[in-house]
C-alpha positions as CSV (number, residue, x, y, z in Angstrom):
1,X,-36.9,-63.6,32.9
2,X,-34.7,-65.0,30.1
3,X,-31.0,-65.7,30.4
4,X,-30.1,-62.6,28.5
5,X,-32.5,-60.2,30.2
6,X,-30.8,-57.4,32.2
7,X,-30.6,-58.2,35.9
8,X,-31.9,-55.7,38.4
9,X,-29.1,-54.3,40.6
10,X,-30.4,-52.8,43.8
11,X,-27.3,-53.2,46.0
12,X,-26.5,-49.5,45.9
13,X,-30.0,-48.2,46.6
14,X,-30.1,-46.2,43.4
15,X,-33.6,-45.7,42.0
16,X,-32.5,-46.8,38.6
17,X,-31.7,-50.2,40.0
18,X,-34.8,-50.9,42.1
19,X,-37.2,-53.7,41.2
20,X,-40.9,-53.3,40.4
21,X,-43.3,-52.8,43.3
22,X,-46.2,-55.3,43.6
23,X,-48.9,-52.6,43.5
24,X,-50.9,-52.0,40.4
25,X,-49.0,-49.7,38.1
26,X,-50.4,-46.3,37.1
27,X,-51.3,-45.7,33.4
28,X,-48.2,-45.8,31.2
29,X,-47.1,-43.9,28.1
30,X,-46.5,-45.7,24.8
31,X,-43.5,-48.0,25.3
32,X,-42.3,-48.2,21.7
33,X,-38.5,-48.0,22.0
34,X,-36.9,-44.6,21.0
35,X,-40.0,-43.1,19.5
36,X,-41.9,-41.3,22.3
37,X,-39.5,-38.3,22.5
38,X,-40.0,-37.5,18.9
39,X,-43.7,-38.0,19.2
40,X,-43.9,-35.2,21.8
41,X,-43.1,-32.6,19.2
42,X,-46.0,-33.3,16.9
43,X,-48.8,-31.0,18.1
44,X,-49.9,-28.4,20.6
45,X,-53.4,-29.9,21.0
46,X,-54.2,-31.2,24.4
47,X,-56.7,-33.9,23.3
48,X,-56.5,-37.5,22.5
49,X,-54.7,-40.5,24.0
50,X,-51.2,-39.2,23.1
51,X,-51.8,-35.4,22.9
52,X,-53.1,-35.3,26.5
53,X,-49.7,-36.5,27.7
54,X,-47.6,-34.0,25.9
55,X,-48.0,-31.3,28.5
56,X,-47.3,-33.8,31.2
57,X,-44.2,-35.5,29.8
58,X,-42.2,-32.6,28.3
59,X,-41.8,-30.7,31.6
60,X,-40.6,-33.9,33.3
61,X,-37.8,-34.3,30.7
62,X,-36.8,-30.7,30.8
63,X,-36.9,-30.6,34.6
64,X,-34.7,-33.7,34.8
65,X,-32.2,-32.1,32.4
66,X,-32.1,-28.9,34.5
67,X,-31.6,-31.0,37.7
68,X,-28.6,-32.6,35.9
69,X,-27.0,-29.2,35.4
70,X,-28.1,-28.2,31.9
71,X,-30.1,-25.2,30.7
72,X,-32.8,-27.1,28.7
73,X,-35.4,-24.8,27.2
74,X,-36.7,-27.3,24.5
75,X,-36.5,-31.0,24.0
76,X,-33.8,-30.5,21.4
77,X,-31.5,-29.1,24.1
78,X,-31.4,-32.4,26.0
79,X,-28.5,-34.9,25.6
80,X,-28.6,-37.4,22.7
81,X,-30.9,-35.3,20.5
82,X,-28.3,-34.1,18.0
83,X,-29.5,-36.2,15.1
84,X,-32.7,-34.1,15.0
85,X,-30.5,-31.3,13.6
86,X,-27.7,-33.2,12.0
87,X,-26.5,-30.3,10.0
88,X,-26.0,-28.4,13.2
89,X,-24.2,-31.2,15.0
90,X,-21.5,-29.6,17.1
91,X,-18.0,-31.0,16.7
92,X,-17.5,-31.4,20.4
93,X,-20.0,-34.2,20.3
94,X,-18.0,-36.1,17.6
95,X,-16.2,-39.2,18.9
96,X,-13.0,-39.7,17.0
97,X,-13.3,-43.4,17.3
98,X,-11.7,-44.4,13.9
99,X,-8.3,-42.6,13.8
100,X,-7.2,-44.7,10.9
101,X,-10.1,-43.4,8.8
102,X,-9.5,-39.8,9.8
103,X,-5.8,-40.1,8.9
104,X,-6.5,-41.7,5.5
105,X,-9.2,-39.3,4.5
106,X,-6.9,-36.3,5.5
107,X,-4.1,-37.7,3.4
108,X,-6.4,-38.1,0.4
109,X,-7.8,-34.6,0.8
110,X,-4.2,-33.2,0.9
111,X,-3.3,-35.2,-2.2
112,X,-6.4,-33.9,-4.1
113,X,-8.0,-37.3,-4.5
114,X,-11.6,-38.1,-5.1
115,X,-12.9,-39.9,-2.1
116,X,-15.6,-42.5,-1.6
117,X,-16.6,-43.2,2.1
118,X,-18.5,-46.5,2.3
119,X,-20.2,-47.8,5.4
120,X,-23.5,-49.2,6.6
121,X,-26.4,-47.0,7.8
122,X,-25.9,-45.4,11.3
123,X,-22.1,-45.6,11.4
124,X,-21.6,-41.9,11.3
125,X,-21.1,-40.9,7.6
126,X,-23.5,-38.0,7.7
127,X,-22.1,-36.6,11.0
128,X,-18.6,-36.8,9.5
129,X,-19.8,-35.2,6.3
130,X,-21.3,-32.2,8.2
131,X,-18.3,-31.8,10.4
132,X,-15.9,-32.0,7.4
133,X,-17.9,-29.4,5.5
134,X,-17.8,-27.1,8.5
135,X,-14.2,-27.7,9.4
136,X,-12.8,-27.5,5.8
137,X,-15.1,-24.6,5.0
138,X,-13.2,-22.5,7.6
139,X,-9.9,-23.0,5.8
140,X,-8.5,-20.6,3.2
141,X,-7.4,-23.5,0.9
142,X,-10.9,-25.2,0.6
143,X,-14.3,-24.2,-0.7
144,X,-16.9,-26.7,0.2
145,X,-20.1,-27.3,-1.8
146,X,-22.8,-29.8,-0.6
147,X,-25.6,-31.5,-2.5
148,X,-28.4,-31.6,0.1
149,X,-31.1,-33.3,-2.0
150,X,-29.6,-35.4,-4.8
151,X,-33.0,-36.8,-5.9
152,X,-34.2,-33.3,-6.7
153,X,-31.0,-32.1,-8.3
154,X,-30.5,-31.7,-12.0
155,X,-27.3,-31.5,-14.0
156,X,-27.6,-27.7,-14.1
157,X,-28.5,-27.6,-10.4
158,X,-25.3,-29.5,-9.6
159,X,-23.1,-27.1,-11.5
160,X,-25.0,-24.1,-10.0
161,X,-24.2,-25.4,-6.5
162,X,-20.5,-25.5,-7.4
163,X,-20.6,-22.1,-9.0
164,X,-22.3,-20.4,-6.0
165,X,-19.7,-22.0,-3.7
166,X,-16.9,-20.7,-5.9
167,X,-18.5,-17.2,-5.9
168,X,-18.6,-17.2,-2.1
169,X,-14.8,-17.5,-2.3
170,X,-14.3,-14.7,-4.8
171,X,-14.1,-16.8,-8.0
172,X,-16.6,-15.5,-10.5
173,X,-17.0,-15.9,-14.2
174,X,-16.6,-13.2,-16.9
175,X,-20.2,-12.8,-18.0
176,X,-19.0,-11.5,-21.4
177,X,-17.8,-15.1,-22.2
178,X,-21.3,-16.5,-22.0
179,X,-24.5,-16.1,-24.0
180,X,-27.0,-15.5,-21.2
181,X,-26.3,-15.1,-17.5
182,X,-28.8,-14.7,-14.6
183,X,-27.6,-13.9,-11.1
184,X,-24.1,-14.9,-12.1
185,X,-25.2,-18.3,-13.4
186,X,-25.2,-19.1,-17.2
187,X,-28.6,-20.0,-18.3
188,X,-27.7,-23.0,-20.6
189,X,-26.5,-26.2,-19.0
190,X,-23.6,-26.5,-21.4
191,X,-22.5,-23.1,-20.4
192,X,-22.7,-23.8,-16.6
193,X,-20.4,-26.7,-17.3
194,X,-18.0,-24.3,-19.0
195,X,-18.3,-21.9,-16.0
196,X,-17.4,-24.7,-13.6
197,X,-14.2,-25.3,-15.6
198,X,-13.4,-21.5,-15.4
199,X,-13.8,-21.2,-11.6
200,X,-12.1,-24.5,-11.0
201,X,-9.0,-23.4,-12.9
202,X,-8.9,-20.1,-11.2
203,X,-9.2,-21.7,-7.7
204,X,-6.5,-24.3,-8.4
205,X,-4.1,-21.5,-9.6
206,X,-4.4,-20.0,-6.1
207,X,-3.9,-23.4,-4.4
208,X,-7.6,-23.6,-3.4
209,X,-9.6,-26.9,-3.7
210,X,-13.3,-26.8,-4.5
211,X,-14.7,-29.9,-2.7
212,X,-18.1,-31.3,-3.6
213,X,-19.7,-33.4,-0.8
214,X,-22.5,-35.7,-1.7
215,X,-24.1,-38.1,0.8
216,X,-26.3,-41.2,0.2
217,X,-24.9,-42.1,-3.2
218,X,-27.1,-45.2,-3.1
219,X,-30.1,-42.9,-3.7
220,X,-28.5,-40.8,-6.5
221,X,-30.5,-40.7,-9.7
222,X,-28.5,-42.4,-12.5
223,X,-28.8,-39.2,-14.6
224,X,-26.7,-37.3,-12.0
225,X,-23.7,-39.7,-12.2
226,X,-22.3,-38.4,-15.5
227,X,-22.4,-34.7,-14.3
228,X,-20.6,-35.8,-11.1
229,X,-17.9,-37.4,-13.2
230,X,-17.7,-34.3,-15.4
231,X,-17.3,-32.1,-12.4
232,X,-14.5,-34.3,-11.2
233,X,-12.9,-34.1,-14.7
234,X,-13.2,-30.3,-14.6
235,X,-11.1,-30.1,-11.4
236,X,-13.7,-30.3,-8.7
237,X,-12.7,-32.7,-5.9
238,X,-15.4,-35.2,-5.0
239,X,-16.2,-36.5,-1.5
240,X,-19.0,-39.1,-2.0
241,X,-20.4,-41.2,0.9
242,X,-23.0,-44.0,1.1
243,X,-23.7,-47.6,1.9
244,X,-22.1,-50.6,0.1
245,X,-25.2,-50.6,-2.2
246,X,-24.1,-47.1,-3.3
247,X,-20.7,-48.4,-4.3
248,X,-22.3,-51.3,-6.2
249,X,-24.6,-48.8,-7.9
250,X,-21.7,-46.6,-9.1
251,X,-20.0,-49.7,-10.5
252,X,-23.1,-50.8,-12.3
253,X,-24.1,-47.4,-13.8
254,X,-20.9,-45.4,-13.9
255,X,-17.8,-47.6,-13.6
256,X,-15.7,-44.7,-15.0
257,X,-16.7,-42.5,-12.1
258,X,-16.1,-45.3,-9.6
259,X,-12.6,-45.8,-11.0
260,X,-11.7,-42.3,-10.1
261,X,-12.5,-42.7,-6.4
262,X,-10.2,-43.8,-3.6
263,X,-12.5,-45.8,-1.3
264,X,-12.4,-46.1,2.5
265,X,-14.8,-48.8,3.6
266,X,-16.4,-49.6,7.0
267,X,-16.1,-46.9,9.7
268,X,-15.3,-48.6,13.0
269,X,-18.2,-49.1,15.4
270,X,-18.1,-47.7,18.9
271,X,-16.3,-49.8,21.5
272,X,-17.6,-49.7,25.1
273,X,-15.0,-46.9,25.8
274,X,-16.2,-45.0,22.8
275,X,-19.8,-45.3,24.1
276,X,-18.7,-43.9,27.4
277,X,-16.9,-41.1,25.7
278,X,-20.0,-40.2,23.6
279,X,-22.2,-40.1,26.7
280,X,-19.6,-37.9,28.5
281,X,-19.3,-35.6,25.5
282,X,-23.1,-35.2,25.3
283,X,-23.4,-34.3,29.0
284,X,-20.4,-31.9,28.8
285,X,-22.0,-30.1,25.8
286,X,-25.4,-30.0,27.5
287,X,-23.9,-28.4,30.6
288,X,-21.8,-26.0,28.4
289,X,-18.6,-27.5,29.8
290,X,-15.5,-28.6,27.9
291,X,-14.9,-32.3,27.4
292,X,-11.5,-33.1,28.9
293,X,-11.7,-36.9,29.1
294,X,-14.1,-37.1,32.1
295,X,-16.2,-40.1,32.6
296,X,-19.9,-40.1,31.9
297,X,-22.4,-39.1,34.6
298,X,-25.7,-40.9,35.3
299,X,-24.8,-44.1,33.3
300,X,-23.3,-46.9,35.3
301,X,-20.5,-49.1,33.8
302,X,-23.1,-51.9,33.6
303,X,-25.4,-49.7,31.6
304,X,-22.6,-48.7,29.1
305,X,-21.8,-52.4,28.6
306,X,-25.5,-53.2,28.1
307,X,-25.9,-50.3,25.6
308,X,-22.9,-51.6,23.6
309,X,-24.2,-55.2,23.6
310,X,-27.7,-54.0,22.5
311,X,-26.4,-51.8,19.7
312,X,-23.3,-53.6,18.5
313,X,-21.5,-50.2,18.7
314,X,-23.6,-48.7,15.9
315,X,-23.4,-44.9,16.7
316,X,-26.9,-44.1,15.6
317,X,-28.4,-46.9,17.6
318,X,-26.2,-46.0,20.6
319,X,-27.6,-42.5,20.5
320,X,-31.2,-43.8,20.4
321,X,-30.6,-46.2,23.2
322,X,-29.1,-43.5,25.3
323,X,-32.0,-41.2,24.6
324,X,-34.5,-43.8,25.6
325,X,-32.7,-44.7,28.9
326,X,-32.3,-41.0,29.7
327,X,-36.0,-40.5,29.3
328,X,-36.8,-43.6,31.4
329,X,-34.5,-42.2,34.2
330,X,-36.4,-38.9,34.0
331,X,-39.7,-40.7,34.6
332,X,-38.3,-42.8,37.5
333,X,-36.9,-39.5,39.1
334,X,-40.3,-37.9,38.7
335,X,-42.2,-40.8,40.1
336,X,-39.9,-41.5,43.0
337,X,-39.4,-38.0,44.3
338,X,-35.8,-38.9,45.1
339,X,-32.9,-36.5,44.9
340,X,-31.1,-36.3,41.5
341,X,-28.0,-37.7,43.1
342,X,-29.8,-41.0,43.8
343,X,-30.7,-41.6,40.2
344,X,-28.4,-43.9,38.2
345,X,-29.0,-45.5,34.8
346,X,-28.6,-49.2,35.1
347,X,-29.6,-52.0,32.6
348,X,-32.6,-52.7,34.8
349,X,-34.3,-49.5,33.5
350,X,-34.9,-51.2,30.2
351,X,-37.4,-53.4,31.9
352,X,-39.1,-50.8,34.1
353,X,-42.6,-49.5,33.7
354,X,-43.0,-45.9,32.4
355,X,-45.6,-45.1,35.0
356,X,-46.0,-41.3,35.6
357,X,-47.7,-41.5,38.9
358,X,-45.7,-40.3,41.9
359,X,-45.6,-42.4,45.1
360,X,-48.6,-42.0,47.4
């Protein structure tokens, strides 16, 4: 065992901290980190080296979740699975770990600034974007449009997205002012641009901000950058997010657009306390309970410290590490036959076999 390997703690008798037995282990599932839970969803066939295990493993995970007090009907109901449906991520799961960022972004939104949120992959930009869209979309003074697939979006498609959002808030164009209109959208691209100006002015006159949210600006096609700038010039407020490469790309291809943005760079990573809060929020939501600052169940303080050291506090990697340890604990629980109260997640689980066989 290397110096940095997690040590096995069996002083409290918890199953999660016991060492390997000397007997020959039973057949194990694939041990690729953080991948086997997603693999379970791939097929209903009960054949093949992986398929034959699906019907065995899924009930173990679901039963473990139910034993912990949740009502898990599918794998997506379990804790730490929220990224599989990011657009549906519930706000109760969001850890407000960067208060400075939230304060600054709120200030810029109130001032009507164009915003650029820049941070590396996995730091929470997409989750924040979805929560912002949902939260601001409930307000009377915001209408929120989102570009879901920038690579497949044209200039006309961008303007159409804005117009449909404006229409949902009651701001429609006068079709008599346009040459040809279909389903409320002018046919010609130049006229959709004119229509954006019309609805933007009408909304601003009522004190309403039309906000356009675009994620992953590092992947935006260069042809979409001028229309984005035009939308901003027409009164649409921009909320762009991406990696540092995305900011460099804006500077390279559309410096005039970049100059209009107020940048916030580098979302804070999770601290150990933030990691504990995330785990506690996940379990509270799973159990349909409010989060009131309670500590995390199942995960020991040593496990939380280990997760933070392994992930560097990256929120996405934290979620994946928690998911993996949760599944490993489920297998230990199933194999040992112990009461659920005896199961704790410790760093030692990371080195445990994933044998499915119960004790003889």
